[in-house]
C-alpha positions, 0 to 999 in steps of 0.5 A: 521512444522511452517512457519518461523517467519516474521522479526519484523516491524521496530520501527515506529511512530504512524503516520508512521504506519498509513501512511504505513497502508493507503498506502497499502490500496490504493495500494490494491485497485489500484491493483484491478482496474488495467485494465492490470490485469484480473478481472470483471468490478464490482470489479473494480468499487467497488474498485474505489468507495472505493479508494476515502475514502482510498485516503482521509485517506492517505492524512490525515495520511500525513497531521498529520505527517506534523502537528506533525513536521515529515517533512522527510520520512525515506525511508529505514525504511518505505521500510523495513516496507512495505517489512514485510507487503508484500508490494512488492507483493501488489505493483506489482499488480499495474504494468503491467503484463509481456508481453505474446508474444503468 
């Protein structure tokens, strides 16, 4: 039996798609750097080094939207796209893990 089909992505401009992709790349790296999560310092160091490049690409995506006159972020549509692309799980890695009272 095949897994269920994910919902389709909402219609996005090319610039909005670029923004979503670059944002999730940054979030993934921040999740790897998160000192509240288990991991190795070398992996965190590599993620921090890559973060500079990815943050620049995120800035460029937003700058392109601004230059093209896309002055509003359509949050409901972009949030749907993030959910389709597993954004809830990916962004959860940036937060602190649940408290362990043991």
